[in-house]
C-alpha angles and dihedrals in degrees: 000000000000094000093054090050091051093047090048091052092048089049092051090047092052091047091048090052089057094055124088115264093253092053094044091049095054092048093047093048092046102043105025099035098028095231123165123235089255092053092047090050089054094047094047093039095232135113119279088242090061090051091051092048092048090047091053094049093041092052092047091048092048091053090051093049094047093048089061096059 
């Protein structure tokens, strides 16, 4: 229901705050703004491979953080 969605969002927000700024940025650009890896690479001025690596680590970290709550 609505409450679960709000709790989920709060949980994600808390987990995002715990991530490094680089990791948070790639996730926000990807999920909230719907950007592709290529676009994120351009925005962050880094290679696509770096974006993919950050995305991988950020997702893994987010899963670990969310499993704790």
